[in-house]
Backbone as JSON, one array per atom type, in Angstrom:
{
  "sequence": "MKLLEAYGDKFKNAIANAVLSEIIYDINVVEAKDLNYQIPTKDAEKTIVVGSGMGMDECIKIANFTGLKHFVNEDRSDFFYGLFCASILIKQPQSFVQNPITFFRIHMNADLKPDEAREAPTERIIKVDGIDQKYDALSDIQKELNKNKMTRVFADEAQIALDELMINAFYQGPGTHAATVKAPSEKQPSEKSLEVFMIYNSRRLIVGCIDQYGSLNVSNLVNHLYNRSNESLLAVRENSRTGGLGLTYIIEHSATFYAVCGQGVNTMVATMFPLREGGSMLESYPKNLHLCEYGSGKSKR",
  "N": [[-6.91, -36.07, 69.06], [-4.15, -35.43, 70.86], [-0.84, -37.4, 70.65], [0.56, -37.88, 73.02], [-1.15, -37.18, 75.06], [-3.38, -38.94, 74.73], [-1.39, -41.29, 75.36], [0.47, -41.13, 77.22], [1.56, -42.72, 79.08], [2.67, -44.66, 78.15], [4.75, -44.07, 76.84], [6.46, -42.95, 78.43], [9.3, -43.34, 78.9], [10.58, -42.29, 76.31], [9.23, -39.44, 76.59], [11.42, -38.5, 78.46], [13.15, -38.21, 76.85], [14.84, -36.22, 74.94], [15.11, -36.06, 72.16], [13.55, -38.1, 71.16], [10.97, -36.97, 72.21], [10.59, -34.55, 70.74], [10.15, -36.03, 68.54], [7.62, -37.27, 69.02], [6.04, -34.97, 70.17], [3.58, -33.67, 68.49], [2.65, -35.24, 67.34], [-1.19, -36.78, 66.33], [-3.75, -38.81, 66.92], [-6.15, -40.83, 66.42], [-9.52, -42.4, 67.17], [-10.85, -45.39, 65.39], [-13.49, -45.72, 65.44], [-14.63, -43.33, 65.29], [-14.33, -42.17, 63.39], [-15.24, -40.63, 59.76], [-15.58, -41.56, 57.52], [-16.21, -40.93, 54.97], [-15.57, -37.96, 54.53], [-12.03, -36.01, 54.29], [-9.43, -36.51, 56.28], [-8.08, -33.92, 58.88], [-5.12, -32.82, 58.48], [-4.24, -35.39, 58.19], [-1.4, -36.27, 57.54], [0.06, -36.4, 59.77], [-1.28, -38.35, 61.6], [-2.47, -41.08, 63.53], [-4.23, -43.85, 62.92], [-6.15, -45.29, 65.47], [-7.33, -48.81, 66.19], [-9.16, -51.85, 67.7], [-8.86, -54.74, 66.6], [-8.75, -54.37, 64.05], [-8.95, -55.26, 59.88], [-7.76, -55.57, 56.95], [-9.41, -54.61, 55.48], [-10.81, -52.77, 56.51], [-8.7, -50.34, 57.29], [-7.82, -49.94, 54.62], [-10.08, -49.18, 53.26], [-10.4, -46.68, 54.69], [-7.88, -45.4, 54.9], [-8.7, -44.93, 51.99], [-10.51, -43.02, 51.63], [-10.06, -41.02, 53.48], [-7.81, -40.48, 53.53], [-5.79, -40.87, 55.96], [-3.2, -42.88, 56.92], [-1.48, -44.37, 58.26], [-1.94, -47.19, 60.64], [-2.64, -48.63, 63.64], [-3.5, -51.24, 65.64], [-5.02, -51.57, 69.05], [-5.26, -53.88, 70.01], [-2.96, -55.19, 69.93], [-0.21, -57.02, 70.96], [1.92, -55.73, 70.5], [1.58, -53.01, 70.58], [2.34, -50.33, 71.72], [4.77, -50.48, 70.23], [4.32, -50.17, 67.53], [2.56, -47.63, 67.97], [5.2, -46.18, 68.27], [6.47, -46.54, 65.86], [4.66, -45.07, 63.79], [4.87, -42.81, 64.74], [7.85, -42.38, 63.96], [8.25, -42.48, 61.22], [6.32, -40.6, 60.37], [7.35, -38.2, 61.19], [10.29, -38.45, 60.77], [10.89, -39.97, 57.82], [13.03, -40.83, 56.45], [15.15, -41.45, 57.9], [14.01, -44.11, 59.13], [13.72, -45.54, 56.09], [16.34, -45.39, 55.31], [18.16, -47.2, 57.11], [16.45, -49.69, 57.7], [16.77, -51.98, 59.4], [17.46, -51.63, 61.57], [15.34, -49.89, 63.09], [13.51, -51.96, 62.58], [14.9, -54.22, 65.04], [14.16, -52.95, 67.03], [11.49, -53.84, 67.02], [11.41, -56.74, 67.23], [11.84, -57.52, 70.13], [9.59, -56.48, 71.26], [7.39, -56.75, 73.08], [8.09, -57.47, 75.64], [7.83, -58.95, 78.89], [8.7, -57.99, 82.16], [10.61, -60.14, 83.09], [11.85, -61.05, 81.57], [14.2, -62.25, 79.22], [15.88, -60.66, 76.55], [16.26, -61.04, 73.14], [18.66, -62.18, 71.0], [18.22, -60.67, 67.5], [18.04, -62.74, 64.08], [19.97, -61.95, 61.24], [19.97, -60.93, 57.62], [20.67, -59.67, 54.76], [20.33, -59.0, 51.61], [22.17, -58.68, 48.6], [20.2, -57.59, 45.24], [21.22, -57.78, 41.76], [20.04, -58.27, 39.58], [17.02, -59.17, 37.65], [17.43, -62.23, 37.24], [19.19, -62.79, 39.12], [17.06, -63.15, 41.32], [15.59, -65.65, 41.76], [17.86, -67.29, 43.25], [18.22, -65.39, 45.42], [15.65, -65.97, 46.51], [16.23, -68.32, 47.37], [18.08, -68.68, 49.19], [16.99, -67.22, 51.04], [15.06, -68.96, 51.85], [15.89, -71.4, 52.34], [17.46, -70.27, 54.99], [15.16, -69.9, 56.51], [14.18, -72.3, 56.65], [15.86, -73.36, 58.52], [14.98, -73.04, 61.22], [12.68, -74.23, 63.51], [10.64, -71.95, 64.28], [10.37, -69.98, 62.0], [9.98, -71.69, 60.19], [7.44, -72.37, 59.28], [6.43, -70.2, 58.36], [7.59, -69.58, 55.95], [7.17, -70.23, 53.33], [5.37, -67.99, 52.82], [6.79, -66.16, 53.16], [8.44, -66.42, 51.0], [6.99, -66.2, 49.05], [6.18, -63.14, 49.58], [8.32, -62.41, 48.99], [9.14, -62.75, 46.57], [7.11, -61.28, 45.15], [7.85, -58.77, 45.9], [10.6, -58.19, 44.59], [9.76, -58.56, 41.91], [8.23, -56.13, 41.73], [9.48, -54.23, 42.41], [11.55, -54.57, 40.33], [10.87, -54.26, 37.78], [8.51, -52.73, 38.07], [9.89, -50.0, 39.19], [11.15, -48.29, 37.76], [9.22, -47.68, 35.78], [6.54, -46.3, 35.31], [3.32, -46.06, 36.47], [0.05, -47.02, 35.12], [-3.03, -46.88, 34.06], [-3.84, -49.56, 33.19], [-1.39, -51.81, 33.89], [1.6, -53.33, 32.53], [2.62, -56.57, 31.53], [5.14, -58.01, 33.33], [6.47, -59.16, 31.36], [6.58, -58.15, 28.99], [8.13, -55.83, 29.79], [11.29, -54.0, 30.31], [12.93, -55.21, 33.05], [14.56, -53.46, 35.72], [17.56, -51.79, 35.58], [18.97, -51.09, 37.86], [20.36, -51.97, 41.29], [18.81, -53.83, 43.81], [18.07, -54.25, 47.28], [17.35, -57.18, 48.86], [15.84, -58.2, 52.57], [16.04, -59.85, 55.6], [14.95, -60.53, 59.14], [14.9, -61.93, 62.23], [13.43, -63.43, 65.27], [12.75, -65.65, 67.86], [10.09, -64.47, 68.09], [9.13, -62.44, 66.01], [8.98, -62.34, 62.2], [10.34, -60.4, 59.81], [10.6, -59.79, 56.85], [11.42, -57.83, 53.67], [12.14, -55.54, 51.01], [14.14, -53.65, 49.53], [14.46, -50.4, 46.59], [15.83, -48.34, 44.62], [15.17, -46.49, 43.54], [12.49, -45.68, 43.89], [9.67, -44.55, 43.26], [7.23, -44.99, 44.01], [3.92, -44.1, 44.46], [1.88, -43.99, 46.71], [-0.82, -42.78, 47.69], [-2.04, -43.95, 44.99], [-1.07, -46.36, 45.51], [-2.7, -47.35, 47.58], [-5.57, -46.9, 46.49], [-5.76, -48.88, 44.48], [-5.49, -50.82, 46.11], [-7.86, -50.83, 47.49], [-9.81, -50.87, 45.41], [-9.06, -53.56, 44.79], [-9.84, -54.74, 47.29], [-12.09, -55.58, 46.77], [-12.38, -58.0, 45.47], [-11.82, -61.01, 44.44], [-9.34, -62.56, 46.48], [-7.76, -64.41, 45.25], [-7.84, -64.3, 42.62], [-6.75, -64.44, 39.57], [-4.11, -62.01, 38.89], [-2.8, -59.73, 36.21], [-0.73, -58.56, 35.53], [0.95, -60.06, 36.71], [3.73, -62.43, 37.83], [3.48, -64.17, 39.82], [0.83, -65.81, 40.08], [-1.49, -63.96, 40.49], [-0.78, -63.2, 43.06], [-0.64, -61.18, 44.86], [-0.48, -57.81, 46.16], [-2.44, -57.66, 47.81], [-3.09, -60.33, 48.67], [-0.31, -60.42, 50.26], [-0.32, -58.94, 52.52], [-2.8, -59.63, 53.52], [-2.02, -62.1, 54.56], [-0.25, -61.43, 56.37], [1.1, -59.34, 59.37], [2.08, -57.14, 59.75], [2.07, -54.22, 57.31], [4.2, -52.64, 55.13], [4.87, -49.66, 53.14], [7.02, -47.39, 52.41], [7.9, -44.38, 50.52], [10.77, -42.51, 49.9], [10.65, -40.05, 47.51], [11.54, -40.09, 44.18], [13.87, -41.38, 45.16], [14.19, -43.65, 47.33], [12.34, -46.87, 47.85], [10.98, -48.63, 50.31], [9.52, -51.26, 51.29], [7.78, -53.86, 53.1], [7.13, -56.48, 55.62], [5.81, -58.31, 58.09], [5.72, -61.33, 59.98], [4.02, -63.05, 63.01], [5.41, -65.22, 64.72], [4.75, -66.64, 66.89], [2.08, -66.98, 66.25], [-0.18, -69.16, 65.08], [-0.05, -70.08, 61.33], [-2.13, -70.32, 60.34], [-3.99, -68.39, 60.87], [-3.31, -65.81, 60.61], [-5.37, -64.33, 58.68], [-6.72, -63.45, 59.95], [-5.84, -62.08, 61.51], [-5.42, -58.89, 63.23], [-4.48, -56.15, 61.56], [-1.68, -54.15, 61.13], [-0.64, -50.9, 59.54], [1.57, -49.03, 57.7], [2.04, -46.57, 55.68], [3.39, -44.42, 53.39], [5.06, -41.11, 52.32], [7.52, -39.69, 51.32], [9.66, -36.54, 50.38], [10.88, -34.58, 47.6], [10.81, -35.67, 44.56], [9.18, -36.59, 42.02], [6.77, -39.11, 42.29], [5.82, -41.79, 40.5], [4.79, -44.51, 40.12]],
  "CA": [[-6.3, -35.85, 70.34], [-2.48, -35.85, 70.82], [-0.8, -38.95, 70.9], [0.48, -37.74, 74.3], [-2.57, -37.15, 75.56], [-4.3, -40.26, 74.85], [-0.74, -42.75, 75.73], [1.14, -40.58, 77.63], [2.31, -43.4, 80.12], [3.17, -45.8, 77.23], [5.55, -43.17, 76.53], [7.51, -42.32, 79.59], [10.93, -43.4, 78.68], [10.09, -41.4, 75.4], [9.18, -38.13, 76.99], [12.61, -38.08, 78.8], [14.32, -38.3, 75.73], [14.53, -34.8, 74.23], [14.87, -36.51, 70.77], [12.43, -38.69, 70.92], [9.91, -36.12, 72.64], [10.56, -33.4, 69.65], [9.06, -36.8, 67.35], [5.93, -37.61, 69.01], [5.13, -33.92, 70.57], [2.53, -33.12, 68.05], [1.6, -36.53, 66.27], [-2.45, -37.09, 66.66], [-4.28, -40.11, 67.48], [-7.93, -40.51, 66.28], [-9.76, -44.03, 67.24], [-11.42, -45.65, 63.83], [-14.82, -46.19, 65.43], [-15.16, -42.12, 65.41], [-13.86, -41.66, 61.81], [-16.31, -40.1, 58.97], [-15.07, -41.91, 56.02], [-16.65, -39.87, 53.63], [-14.55, -36.67, 54.74], [-10.81, -36.66, 54.28], [-8.95, -36.03, 57.78], [-7.28, -32.66, 58.91], [-3.78, -32.85, 59.54], [-3.95, -36.69, 58.17], [0.13, -36.54, 57.2], [0.84, -36.76, 61.15], [-2.38, -38.76, 62.87], [-2.13, -42.32, 63.3], [-5.54, -44.52, 63.44], [-6.2, -46.46, 66.44], [-8.46, -49.79, 66.89], [-9.14, -53.19, 67.47], [-9.13, -55.66, 65.66], [-8.84, -53.67, 62.08], [-8.39, -55.71, 59.09], [-7.28, -55.08, 55.77], [-9.9, -54.06, 54.56], [-11.28, -51.64, 57.14], [-7.61, -50.32, 57.04], [-7.53, -49.5, 53.13], [-11.15, -47.97, 53.16], [-10.29, -45.52, 55.76], [-7.04, -44.96, 53.82], [-8.7, -44.11, 50.11], [-11.02, -42.17, 51.69], [-9.98, -39.85, 54.64], [-5.93, -39.54, 53.24], [-4.9, -41.08, 56.7], [-1.7, -43.34, 56.39], [-1.27, -45.01, 59.5], [-2.8, -47.98, 61.5], [-1.9, -49.64, 65.01], [-4.17, -52.26, 66.71], [-4.33, -51.61, 70.42], [-5.08, -55.01, 70.49], [-2.14, -56.52, 69.86], [0.64, -56.78, 72.16], [3.17, -54.92, 70.01], [0.33, -51.81, 70.3], [3.26, -49.57, 71.32], [6.3, -50.36, 68.95], [3.14, -49.73, 66.42], [2.98, -45.96, 68.03], [6.25, -45.56, 67.91], [6.9, -46.7, 64.47], [4.17, -44.44, 62.92], [5.28, -41.57, 64.57], [9.04, -42.27, 63.1], [7.43, -42.38, 59.71], [5.69, -39.22, 60.13], [8.43, -37.26, 61.43], [11.59, -39.0, 59.86], [10.9, -41.65, 57.4], [14.22, -40.98, 55.65], [15.82, -42.29, 58.5], [14.04, -45.33, 59.23], [14.41, -46.24, 55.13], [17.68, -45.56, 55.0], [18.18, -48.29, 57.78], [14.8, -50.03, 58.38], [17.02, -53.15, 60.08], [17.84, -51.02, 63.34], [13.77, -50.25, 63.74], [13.02, -53.91, 63.17], [15.4, -54.8, 65.97], [13.24, -53.19, 68.39], [10.07, -54.62, 67.12], [11.58, -58.16, 67.71], [11.72, -57.53, 71.23], [9.06, -55.19, 71.1], [6.66, -56.66, 73.7], [8.73, -58.12, 76.44], [7.49, -59.26, 80.17], [10.12, -57.43, 82.85], [11.21, -61.43, 83.4], [12.1, -62.04, 80.15], [15.56, -61.49, 78.12], [16.06, -59.61, 75.05], [16.72, -62.23, 72.34], [19.49, -61.13, 69.58], [18.09, -61.3, 66.1], [19.07, -63.05, 63.08], [19.57, -61.17, 60.32], [20.01, -61.08, 56.86], [20.63, -58.74, 54.13], [21.22, -59.44, 50.13], [22.09, -57.42, 47.2], [20.45, -58.72, 43.9], [21.82, -57.33, 40.77], [19.15, -58.45, 38.08], [16.14, -60.36, 37.71], [18.0, -63.11, 36.85], [19.45, -63.0, 40.46], [16.01, -63.53, 41.77], [15.54, -67.31, 42.24], [19.05, -67.24, 43.9], [18.22, -64.64, 46.87], [14.73, -66.2, 47.57], [16.41, -69.82, 47.67], [19.17, -68.47, 50.07], [16.21, -66.65, 51.94], [14.18, -70.18, 51.97], [17.16, -72.37, 53.26], [17.62, -69.51, 56.23], [14.0, -69.99, 57.13], [13.87, -73.57, 56.91], [16.69, -73.83, 59.66], [14.3, -72.6, 62.22], [11.23, -74.77, 63.41], [9.47, -71.44, 64.24], [10.58, -69.7, 60.67], [9.45, -72.6, 58.97], [5.62, -72.34, 59.16], [6.54, -69.16, 57.88], [8.94, -69.67, 55.2], [6.44, -69.98, 52.07], [4.5, -66.74, 52.63], [8.01, -65.12, 53.29], [9.48, -66.04, 49.9], [6.17, -65.21, 48.4], [6.12, -61.62, 49.49], [9.48, -61.36, 48.48], [8.66, -62.57, 44.87], [6.27, -60.15, 44.53], [8.15, -57.46, 46.03], [10.83, -57.72, 43.8], [9.1, -58.48, 40.54], [7.64, -54.84, 41.41], [11.17, -53.46, 42.17], [12.5, -54.64, 39.11], [9.62, -54.04, 36.68], [7.89, -51.21, 37.96], [10.45, -49.13, 39.8], [11.53, -47.47, 37.11], [8.34, -47.04, 34.89], [5.56, -45.4, 35.45], [2.02, -47.07, 37.07], [-1.21, -46.45, 34.4], [-4.51, -47.86, 34.71], [-3.15, -50.97, 33.07], [0.28, -51.98, 33.73], [2.05, -54.28, 31.08], [2.9, -57.05, 32.09], [6.45, -57.89, 33.41], [7.53, -60.27, 29.81], [6.6, -56.91, 28.05], [9.21, -54.78, 30.06], [12.79, -54.38, 30.38], [13.47, -54.79, 34.23], [15.51, -52.5, 36.39], [19.21, -51.42, 35.61], [19.66, -51.06, 39.03], [19.97, -53.17, 42.12], [17.83, -53.62, 45.2], [18.45, -55.08, 48.71], [16.3, -57.83, 50.39], [16.32, -58.34, 54.02], [15.4, -60.54, 56.68], [15.13, -60.23, 60.51], [13.91, -62.41, 62.97], [13.83, -64.04, 66.38], [11.64, -66.26, 67.87], [8.34, -64.15, 68.18], [8.68, -61.88, 64.99], [9.57, -62.27, 61.43], [10.1, -59.62, 59.4], [11.23, -59.83, 55.32], [11.49, -56.85, 53.08], [12.87, -55.05, 49.86], [14.63, -51.34, 49.0], [14.93, -50.42, 45.77], [16.8, -47.49, 44.24], [14.01, -45.49, 42.41], [11.43, -44.15, 44.59], [8.45, -44.35, 42.14], [5.8, -45.67, 44.33], [2.74, -43.18, 44.5], [1.04, -44.05, 47.88], [-2.18, -42.69, 46.81], [-1.87, -44.92, 44.08], [-1.22, -47.87, 45.99], [-4.05, -47.28, 48.24], [-6.6, -47.19, 45.73], [-5.69, -50.07, 43.94], [-5.65, -52.08, 47.22], [-9.12, -50.3, 47.68], [-10.44, -51.9, 44.6], [-8.89, -55.27, 44.72], [-10.65, -55.43, 48.38], [-13.9, -55.91, 46.58], [-12.64, -58.77, 44.21], [-11.19, -62.07, 45.29], [-8.13, -62.37, 46.96], [-7.26, -65.39, 44.48], [-8.1, -64.08, 41.07], [-5.41, -64.39, 38.87], [-3.86, -60.83, 38.24], [-2.92, -60.11, 34.38], [0.69, -57.99, 35.66], [2.37, -60.48, 37.83], [4.12, -63.84, 37.55], [2.83, -64.48, 41.29], [-0.31, -66.37, 40.31], [-2.39, -63.41, 40.68], [-1.24, -63.15, 44.97], [0.05, -60.08, 44.72], [0.45, -57.41, 47.52], [-3.43, -58.0, 48.69], [-2.68, -61.42, 49.62], [0.53, -60.62, 51.61], [-1.15, -58.15, 53.45], [-3.79, -60.55, 54.41], [-1.13, -63.03, 54.99], [0.9, -60.66, 57.31], [0.71, -59.07, 60.34], [2.36, -55.24, 59.4], [2.65, -53.82, 56.49], [5.26, -51.76, 55.45], [5.12, -48.87, 52.22], [7.43, -46.52, 52.36], [8.93, -44.22, 49.17], [11.04, -41.13, 49.43], [10.19, -39.54, 46.36], [12.99, -39.93, 43.56], [15.59, -42.2, 46.2], [13.88, -45.44, 47.26], [11.26, -47.18, 48.17], [10.95, -50.09, 50.57], [8.09, -52.46, 51.45], [8.04, -55.16, 53.92], [5.66, -57.25, 56.02], [5.98, -58.78, 59.18], [4.8, -62.02, 60.42], [4.03, -62.8, 64.15], [5.85, -66.32, 64.82], [3.86, -67.36, 68.08], [0.78, -67.22, 65.69], [-0.34, -70.01, 63.87], [0.01, -69.53, 59.89], [-3.62, -70.35, 59.81], [-4.43, -67.47, 61.67], [-3.03, -64.51, 59.96], [-6.26, -63.66, 57.75], [-7.67, -62.77, 60.76], [-4.89, -61.38, 62.98], [-5.28, -57.25, 63.32], [-3.13, -55.32, 60.69], [-1.27, -52.6, 61.3], [-0.23, -50.53, 58.15], [2.23, -47.96, 57.71], [2.32, -46.28, 54.59], [4.41, -42.98, 53.78], [5.59, -41.06, 51.04], [7.84, -38.04, 51.68], [10.41, -35.84, 49.78], [10.48, -33.58, 46.78], [11.01, -35.6, 43.47], [8.25, -37.03, 41.73], [6.32, -40.35, 42.21], [5.3, -42.61, 39.4], [3.74, -45.93, 40.01]],
  "C": [[-4.71, -36.22, 70.23], [-2.46, -37.18, 71.31], [-0.15, -38.73, 72.13], [-0.17, -38.21, 75.72], [-2.99, -38.55, 76.07], [-3.13, -41.67, 75.59], [-0.05, -42.05, 76.12], [1.99, -41.3, 78.21], [2.72, -44.46, 79.13], [4.55, -45.02, 76.69], [6.53, -42.77, 77.3], [9.1, -42.1, 78.97], [11.0, -42.21, 77.31], [10.72, -39.81, 76.1], [10.47, -37.59, 77.91], [13.73, -37.91, 78.23], [14.35, -36.98, 74.8], [14.13, -35.41, 72.9], [13.58, -36.62, 70.77], [10.98, -38.25, 71.14], [9.55, -34.88, 71.88], [9.69, -34.35, 68.71], [7.34, -36.79, 67.73], [5.08, -36.41, 69.64], [3.51, -33.49, 70.43], [1.69, -34.12, 67.54], [-0.02, -36.59, 66.99], [-2.24, -38.7, 66.24], [-5.86, -39.84, 67.16], [-8.66, -42.24, 66.27], [-10.74, -43.85, 65.72], [-12.44, -45.41, 63.79], [-15.44, -44.29, 65.29], [-14.78, -41.37, 63.94], [-15.64, -41.39, 61.21], [-16.02, -40.65, 57.95], [-15.22, -41.77, 54.79], [-15.68, -38.23, 53.56], [-13.15, -37.29, 55.2], [-10.26, -36.13, 56.04], [-8.12, -34.79, 57.84], [-6.2, -33.58, 59.44], [-3.5, -34.6, 59.55], [-2.45, -37.31, 58.0], [0.28, -36.97, 58.39], [-0.37, -37.12, 62.01], [-2.15, -39.93, 62.29], [-4.07, -42.58, 64.11], [-5.3, -45.63, 64.32], [-7.41, -47.26, 66.95], [-8.23, -50.69, 67.15], [-9.84, -53.7, 66.41], [-9.8, -55.31, 64.25], [-8.21, -54.71, 61.44], [-8.33, -55.2, 57.99], [-8.21, -54.06, 55.16], [-10.77, -52.57, 55.1], [-10.16, -50.45, 56.96], [-7.23, -49.04, 55.8], [-8.7, -48.8, 53.24], [-10.88, -46.48, 53.94], [-9.4, -44.6, 54.96], [-7.56, -43.86, 52.53], [-9.43, -43.44, 50.35], [-10.89, -40.77, 52.39], [-8.32, -39.61, 54.28], [-5.29, -40.32, 54.71], [-4.03, -42.31, 56.07], [-1.39, -44.4, 57.34], [-2.12, -46.26, 60.67], [-2.57, -48.59, 62.39], [-3.46, -49.88, 65.61], [-3.99, -52.17, 67.99], [-4.8, -52.77, 70.75], [-4.05, -55.99, 70.43], [-0.56, -56.14, 70.85], [2.11, -55.82, 71.94], [2.57, -53.01, 69.95], [1.75, -51.13, 70.48], [4.64, -49.01, 70.56], [5.22, -49.58, 67.39], [2.97, -48.03, 66.42], [4.31, -45.23, 67.6], [6.33, -45.42, 66.22], [6.11, -46.01, 63.54], [4.46, -43.17, 63.54], [6.94, -41.12, 64.36], [8.81, -41.91, 61.8], [7.29, -40.72, 59.47], [6.67, -38.49, 60.3], [9.91, -37.34, 60.76], [11.56, -40.06, 59.45], [11.98, -41.91, 56.53], [15.09, -41.49, 56.55], [15.46, -43.3, 58.66], [13.94, -46.1, 57.51], [15.66, -46.56, 54.79], [18.63, -47.06, 55.97], [17.06, -48.91, 58.42], [15.35, -50.92, 59.64], [17.04, -52.31, 61.49], [16.56, -50.63, 63.87], [13.13, -51.54, 63.62], [13.68, -54.2, 64.38], [14.54, -54.54, 67.33], [11.99, -53.81, 68.09], [10.31, -56.05, 67.46], [11.26, -58.65, 69.14], [10.61, -56.48, 72.02], [7.52, -55.54, 72.36], [6.98, -58.12, 75.24], [8.46, -58.33, 77.89], [8.89, -58.9, 80.79], [10.85, -58.78, 83.06], [12.09, -61.7, 82.38], [13.25, -61.39, 79.41], [15.37, -61.13, 77.01], [16.8, -60.98, 73.95], [17.61, -61.17, 71.35], [18.5, -61.68, 68.28], [18.61, -61.81, 64.99], [18.63, -62.03, 61.78], [20.49, -61.03, 58.97], [19.78, -60.32, 55.43], [21.4, -59.12, 52.44], [20.7, -58.49, 49.03], [21.73, -58.55, 46.12], [20.61, -57.68, 42.88], [20.9, -57.2, 39.4], [18.1, -58.97, 38.83], [16.71, -61.59, 37.74], [18.48, -63.87, 38.0], [18.37, -63.62, 41.91], [15.85, -64.42, 42.5], [16.87, -67.33, 43.36], [18.89, -66.53, 45.42], [16.74, -65.36, 47.27], [15.33, -67.87, 47.58], [17.02, -69.73, 48.89], [17.99, -67.97, 51.28], [15.68, -68.23, 52.82], [15.17, -71.03, 52.83], [17.43, -71.54, 54.93], [16.5, -69.96, 57.37], [13.67, -71.08, 57.5], [14.85, -73.99, 58.21], [15.95, -74.03, 60.57], [13.07, -73.35, 62.24], [9.76, -73.48, 63.45], [9.33, -70.32, 63.0], [9.81, -70.51, 59.56], [8.34, -72.62, 58.29], [5.71, -71.2, 58.21], [7.51, -68.75, 56.26], [8.24, -69.56, 53.95], [5.81, -68.55, 51.84], [5.93, -66.21, 52.41], [8.14, -65.09, 51.75], [7.97, -65.72, 49.09], [5.92, -63.85, 48.23], [7.02, -61.38, 48.81], [9.68, -61.53, 47.18], [8.46, -61.34, 44.41], [6.7, -59.09, 44.57], [9.55, -57.12, 45.14], [10.9, -57.87, 42.38], [8.67, -56.82, 40.43], [8.62, -53.81, 41.91], [11.43, -53.64, 40.89], [11.73, -54.36, 37.95], [8.93, -53.07, 36.74], [8.43, -50.27, 38.54], [10.79, -48.34, 38.57], [10.33, -46.43, 35.78], [7.06, -46.43, 35.64], [3.91, -46.38, 35.22], [1.02, -46.45, 36.0], [-2.16, -47.45, 34.58], [-4.54, -49.07, 34.6], [-1.95, -51.38, 33.08], [0.72, -53.31, 32.64], [2.47, -55.28, 31.74], [4.67, -57.39, 32.29], [7.36, -58.52, 31.86], [7.61, -59.3, 29.33], [7.38, -55.88, 28.24], [10.26, -55.28, 30.26], [12.87, -54.01, 32.16], [14.69, -53.88, 34.57], [17.12, -52.51, 36.46], [20.0, -51.96, 36.89], [19.26, -52.38, 40.41], [19.08, -52.77, 43.17], [18.29, -54.6, 46.1], [16.49, -55.8, 48.99], [16.64, -58.2, 51.48], [15.52, -59.32, 54.75], [15.81, -60.1, 58.08], [14.05, -60.61, 61.43], [14.23, -63.11, 64.01], [12.62, -64.97, 66.33], [9.81, -66.05, 68.22], [7.95, -62.97, 67.05], [9.51, -62.75, 63.56], [9.32, -60.82, 60.3], [11.24, -59.5, 57.55], [10.82, -58.79, 54.4], [12.44, -56.63, 51.51], [12.75, -53.68, 49.29], [15.01, -51.89, 47.58], [15.27, -48.98, 45.77], [16.12, -46.14, 43.62], [13.55, -44.51, 43.12], [10.59, -43.59, 43.91], [7.28, -44.48, 42.59], [4.92, -44.35, 44.82], [1.92, -43.82, 45.36], [-0.22, -43.81, 47.92], [-2.49, -43.8, 46.14], [-2.33, -46.2, 44.82], [-2.51, -48.26, 46.66], [-5.5, -47.66, 47.48], [-6.81, -48.05, 44.79], [-5.76, -51.09, 44.95], [-6.88, -51.95, 47.43], [-10.19, -51.51, 46.7], [-10.06, -53.16, 44.54], [-9.51, -55.95, 45.95], [-11.93, -56.04, 48.21], [-13.71, -57.1, 46.0], [-11.95, -59.73, 45.35], [-9.79, -62.42, 45.52], [-7.17, -63.23, 45.98], [-7.14, -65.36, 43.2], [-6.74, -63.57, 40.9], [-5.64, -62.69, 38.17], [-2.74, -60.5, 36.89], [-1.41, -59.66, 34.67], [1.68, -58.61, 36.52], [2.45, -61.99, 37.64], [3.83, -64.82, 38.86], [1.6, -65.29, 41.45], [-1.47, -65.69, 40.81], [-2.22, -63.33, 42.33], [-1.32, -61.98, 44.83], [0.08, -59.25, 45.79], [-1.27, -57.41, 48.34], [-3.36, -59.02, 49.23], [-1.3, -61.55, 50.55], [-0.03, -59.64, 52.2], [-2.19, -58.7, 54.76], [-3.1, -61.67, 55.07], [0.05, -62.48, 55.92], [-0.08, -60.22, 58.49], [0.74, -57.47, 60.56], [2.62, -55.5, 58.14], [3.47, -52.63, 55.92], [5.41, -50.8, 54.03], [5.45, -47.75, 52.1], [8.27, -45.66, 51.01], [9.58, -42.02, 49.62], [11.53, -41.26, 48.06], [11.7, -39.33, 45.24], [14.43, -40.66, 44.29], [15.07, -43.39, 46.09], [12.67, -45.79, 47.46], [11.28, -48.31, 49.28], [9.68, -50.23, 51.1], [8.29, -53.54, 51.96], [6.78, -55.53, 54.74], [6.39, -57.98, 57.06], [4.83, -59.85, 59.52], [5.06, -62.95, 61.78], [3.75, -64.93, 64.64], [5.18, -67.03, 65.75], [2.61, -67.51, 67.76], [0.83, -68.31, 64.49], [-0.24, -69.64, 62.2], [-1.12, -69.37, 59.66], [-4.45, -69.03, 60.48], [-4.58, -65.95, 61.63], [-4.26, -63.83, 59.11], [-6.82, -62.97, 58.41], [-7.13, -62.0, 61.85], [-5.44, -60.02, 62.43], [-4.0, -57.12, 62.52], [-2.76, -54.07, 61.15], [-0.66, -52.17, 59.61], [0.46, -49.48, 58.38], [2.32, -47.85, 55.9], [2.57, -45.1, 54.3], [5.42, -42.77, 52.66], [6.09, -39.55, 51.42], [9.29, -37.73, 50.41], [10.36, -35.16, 48.08], [10.56, -34.47, 45.03], [9.36, -36.36, 43.08], [7.57, -38.44, 41.48], [5.36, -40.77, 41.11], [3.89, -44.05, 39.56], [2.49, -46.02, 40.9]]
}
């Protein structure tokens, strides 16, 4: 089913906008409950999976067997933004990665009621020139998040996420992911700088990392996450300095996860925390996933 056919009422303004109308007109949607997990989905690259209460395990299982990469829960208050975001990433992923903050600003106020005023977000972008600057970047982010009572609850989770993302970018960005990856201590870190970013208001917090390699292989990532989903989330992972928490933990303890790779150019990985939900609710919170790979370069990891 076409996106406009299924949810045209939610895209009234988009339909009136010629540019947005061009983006969304041929996007497909499929209900998770209607999928045959064992058969690759036709036109998977331009199809959004819609469901209710989808968790990480369900999303990753579907992605692993069908090739579908965008998952949006309709029982979330930001449902429209999820559809919009997936559509942009399907049609114009490069514009998203080049300036993700622009799109994340929209997410900050995605579910405003008519009588509510828009709330300007706080934003921070930090250039990290080497692994030796990782601690300072994390410390700056932690201090900023601890200033606000809403973000303070998620400060530790945000720091864990950014720590893992920076380690992955510095150590795995230049190299190749084999079945067994060398531990960071056995590899030379990236010589290229990366950016970590943070944006939040009273509703949401998004943190992420952008590297300049573009070596992430999304299919490999999905397969890795699928294999890990059958293991303990807290099992110690040999190739991580974060006590084995890894990407599985990050996804389980957030609400939305992005992994977008422009092959040979850059990779953006980010995660969103819903600030008006208690931190203890995150594991059971429906997960939106956006996994995207584009361009002509050769992805490696």
